[in-house]
Structures are given as C-alpha cells and as structure tokens.
N, C-alpha and C positions, 0 to 999 in steps of 0.2 A: 527405476523408482526415483533415484535423485534427480534425473534429468525430467521426469514427470512433475515434480515438486517444483523445480526451477521454471519450468514452462508455464506452470499454472501461476505461480506467484509473479514471474515476470510479465504475464499477460494482464492479471487483474491489478497488480499494485507494484510497480517497478521501483517505487522509492524504499522498499524493503531491502535489507541486506541479509544474506543467509550465511549462517555459521555451521559448518559441518564438522561433527564430532565422531570420527571414523571409529568403528569396533567391530569385532566379528558378532554376527547374529546368527550363528549356528555352530555348534560343536560344544566341548567340555569347557573351553575357554570363554565362551560366549557370555554367560551370565554375569561373570566378574568384570568383564570389559564392559558390558552394558551399564552395569551400576556405576562402574568409575566415570563413564562418559558423562552420566547424568549429573554425578557430584562435581566433575570439573566444570561443565557448564554453569552450575549453580554458584560457582565461585565468581562468575562475572557479573558486573551490574548493567550491562548493555544488552540483556537478552529478555525479551517479552514473553516469548512461548517456547516450549520444547515439543517438536514432533519425534516420536520414538516410532520407527518405521522400518519395515522390510517387505520384500515381495512375498508371493504366496508359496506354499510349500506343504509336506506332509506334516502330520502331527508331530512327528519326531523332529522335523526340521525346525519347527516352531516352539519346542518344548522349553527352550531356554527362557522364554517370556512367561513360563508358569513357575519359574524358580524363585524362591522367597527373597533372595538377595536383589532381584530386579524389582519384585513387588515393593520391597522396603524402599528401595531408592527412589522409585516413582511417588510412592505415598511421601517421603521425606522431602521431596522437591519443593522449594519455595516458590519456583517458577511453575506456571500452570504447565500441564502435560497432555499432549493429545496422543493417544494410541492409535497407530494405523499399521497394524501387524497383519499380514496375509490378505486374504480376499474378504468379501463381506460375510461369508459363511465361516470364517475362521474366527474362533473366541479363544482368548488366552487371560490367565488371571490379570496380566497388565492392562487388559481392557477394562476390567472392574475397578482397579485401583486408580487409574488415570483419571483426570479432570473430566476428560471427554474422549469418546471412541469415535473414530472415523473408519467408514467401511474399507477405504482404500488410501494409500499415500496422496494422490491427486485430490481426493475429497478433503483430507487433512489440510492441504495447502489453501483450498477454498475457504475452510472454516477460519483460517488464520487472518486473512487479510480481506478488506473492502475491495470492491470493483471500481476501479478508477473511472469507468464509463458511468457508473451510478453516482459517483462524486461530482463530476463534471455536469450531469443532468441536474443535481440538486443545486449545484452553483448558479447554474442557469435559472433555476426555479426561484432562489433568492433573489438574483438580480430583477427579475420580472416582478416579484412581489414588492422590491424596493421602489421600482419604477411607479408601480401601481399606487403603492401607499404615498408617495411623494406627491404624485399627480392629485391625489384625492385631497391632500393636506393643502395644496396650492389652490384648488378648487374651492376649498372651505375658506381659505384666507381671501379669495378674490371674492366670494359671496358676502363675507363680512364687510369688506370694504365698500361693495355697492350698497349695502344697508345703510353703513355709516354715511355715505355720500348722500343717499335718499333721505336720512334725517337732517343732514346739514341743509339739503336743499328746502326742506320744510321749515327749518328753524329760523333762519334769517338770510337775506341775499348779500350781505356784506362779510361773509366769513371766508374770504379768498385765502387768508393765511392758514387757517384749518384745512381748506381744499389742498393746499399745497403740502401740507402736513401728511395729509391722507395719502397724496400722490407719492410722496418720498417714502413712506412706510410699505407702500405697495411695491415699489420698485426694490426697496431692501429685502422684502420678503421674497420677491422673485428671485433677485440675485443669489440670495443665501440659499434658497431651495435648489436652483440649478447648480450652484457650486457644490453642495452636498451630494446632488445626483451624480455629477461629473466624478467627483472623488471616489464614491462608492462604485460606480462603473468601472473607473479605471482600475480600482483595486480587485474587483472581480475578474477583469479582463487579464490581469496580472497573473492572478492564480490560474486561470485557465491556461494561459501560455506556459506557465512553469509546469503544469501538468502535462501539457503537450509535448514540450522539449524534453521531459524526463522519459517520455515513451520509448521502449527499446527500439521501435520501427524508426523513430525519428533519429536516434542516435545512430542506427546502421546506416541511414540515409546519408548521414553526414560523412561517410567514408570510413566508419570503424567496423570492426568485425568482432563476433564473439568466438573465441578459440576454444574447442572443446576437444577433451582427451577421451575417447570412447573407452580405452583401455582401463583408465581410472575412474571412469564415469564421473568425470568432473569437469569444471569450467578451469582453464589455464589462467591463473591469475599471477603466478610467480614462476621463476625458472625452476623451482623444485617441483612444480607440478607436471613437469615433462621430462623426458629422458631421451637420449639419442636412439634413434630407431623408432620411437613412437609414431604412430599414424595419428595426425590430427584433422580436425574437420574446421574449417573457417566458415562460419554463418555469417553471409552478407546479406544485404538488403533484398537481393534478387536471387539468391541460390546459395549453394554450399561448394566450397572448394576443399579437396582433400590434399594433404601435405604430409611430409615425413621429416622429422627432427633430424637435422645432420650435426649441428653443434649446439651446445648449451654453454653460455658464457654469463655467469652471475656479474652484475654490476659492482665494480669495487667502491 
C-alpha cells in the first residue's frame, strides 16, 4: 500500500515530500492509534493533505475505521483528509466523515497531486501562446508604422527628421519585443529544465539509487530505517540490486 502511494506520487509529481505517520490499522489498539496519528499530523504546519489508508480485508479487519474515536479525529482535522480504506467495494464510517473518499490508496495518491507531464504540456502551451501574442503585437506595431510612414509621404517631402523618428521607434519596439520574448522563453525553459531535473528517472540516471526496506515497507532515509540482517532493495536506473545489511553506524 505505502509502496503504491510512493510510486504514484513519485511518477506524477516528484516535488512532493511524503510524511509517514505509522499506526496499527487492525485490532483493539488500532482506533486510538489512528486517531492519535491524525492529531499528531495536525500539529505540523507543513502538511497539505492527509491520506488515511490501508489495504483490503474482511469487515472485522476494517472495523476500526468504523469506531467513533476515528470518525471524530477525521472530522476535527484542520487538514483535508482523504479516506482510502480497503478496496472500492469496502465502505466505512471514515469514508463518510473524510473530505474525500478514494477507492484505493493508489487512487488517493493520484487525487493528491497534479501530473508533472500535464504541467509541462501546460508550460509549453503558455510559451506558444506568448510567442503568438508577441508576434501579433509586433505585426500590429509594424502595420501602424507603415500607416504613419504613408501619411508622412503624403504630407510633405521634407520631413526627413520625422522619418528618422519613426524608424527609431520601429527599432525600439522591435528590440523591446524581442527582448521580452527572449526573457519569457528563457523563464519557461528554466521551469521545464527544473521539472526534468527533479524527475526520479533523471536522479537515478545520475548514479543515485532508491534504497527500499521491504520488511518495513518503507524507503530507507536514515540509519534507523534499517537493522542488521535486513534485506534491502537498491532501485537503480536500469534494474534492482538486492543486498543485506551487515552493519549500521549512525553518524556522530
């Protein structure tokens, strides 16, 4: 379940940081732990949305999400809550209290973040629109200059200074328009490069790896995320390497 959420968010919008609030999601202690986890996350000021999720199971397995303490914690949350409990056919009281219900944890992840590919396409659309509008304005300015030149030609043959002024204005308009176009184009290209550089695939291609701990169903970010003897998965750009932890040495 956690891996599915990480995979979907990493693919759609890798700029997002995930925060895991672990708790039991089955058994007598589960309701209080779920409520406490929601309350604990609400104490932070850097969380935009909460996903309350677990995999499928029997009605008894999911019953903790029908408990009053869980419903009240979700209702009292100042942070929007998406309920993604069980499969699409499973319905709990948490689904009715939450701000939004998702049929699966993966669907909840898709609802949380935009698609980076769509954002890139939107940036390209803005760039094309900017170029089109700038070109149109330049054409209008050129037409106006030609009109003024025609009037000057009809007015008098000795207005050379006005001709020079018109030519100067034409050059200034052209230079200013092209400079603005280059500036906006560079800005859009920079945004596209930043989005591309933050792609997980690009990061892996630079020689980095994602270390996963299947036993804990989490990504290893700190030494406490792994213990001696744990079997780890090193996800590289072209495959996966399995390894076993022999020593754990915290940095002093």
